[in-house]
C-alpha positions, 0 to 999 in steps of 0.5 A, a space after each residue: 500500500 502507498 504511503 498515507 496522505 496525511 494532508 488528505 486525511 486531515 482535510 477529510 477529518 476537518 470536513 467531518 468535524 464541520 459537518 457534525 457542527 464542530 463538536 468538542 472532543 471528537 477529533 480522534 473519531 473524525 481522524 479515524 473515520 477519515 483514515 478509514 475513508 482514505 484506506 477504502 479509497 486507496 484499496 478501490 484505486 488499487 483494485 481498479 488499476 489492477 483490473 485495468 492492467 489485466 484488461 489491457 493485457 488481455 486486449 493486447 493478446 487478443 489483438 495479436 492473435 487476430 493480427 491487429 496492429 496496436 498503435 503505441 500512441 492513443 488516438 486523440 478525439 477530434 476537436 470541435 471548432 467553435 465559431 467566434 462571435 462577431 461584435 
């Protein structure tokens, strides 16, 4: 697991404290909840990254088996042109 982001955790704990009406003496509970939230987000991000890596690898194998060419550079979507207003 990556190193904890204490700045994010502190901002989340502060947000929880404000949401509860700024109660006195609940700082540890807010910190623990924020820490748990951060760990949940990190676990989800790790899982998503692992799944995407597997899907990319599977797609590359399938493409190679079918003889398709894989470009290293992703295709950029066409940009929409906007017309300037006449004043």
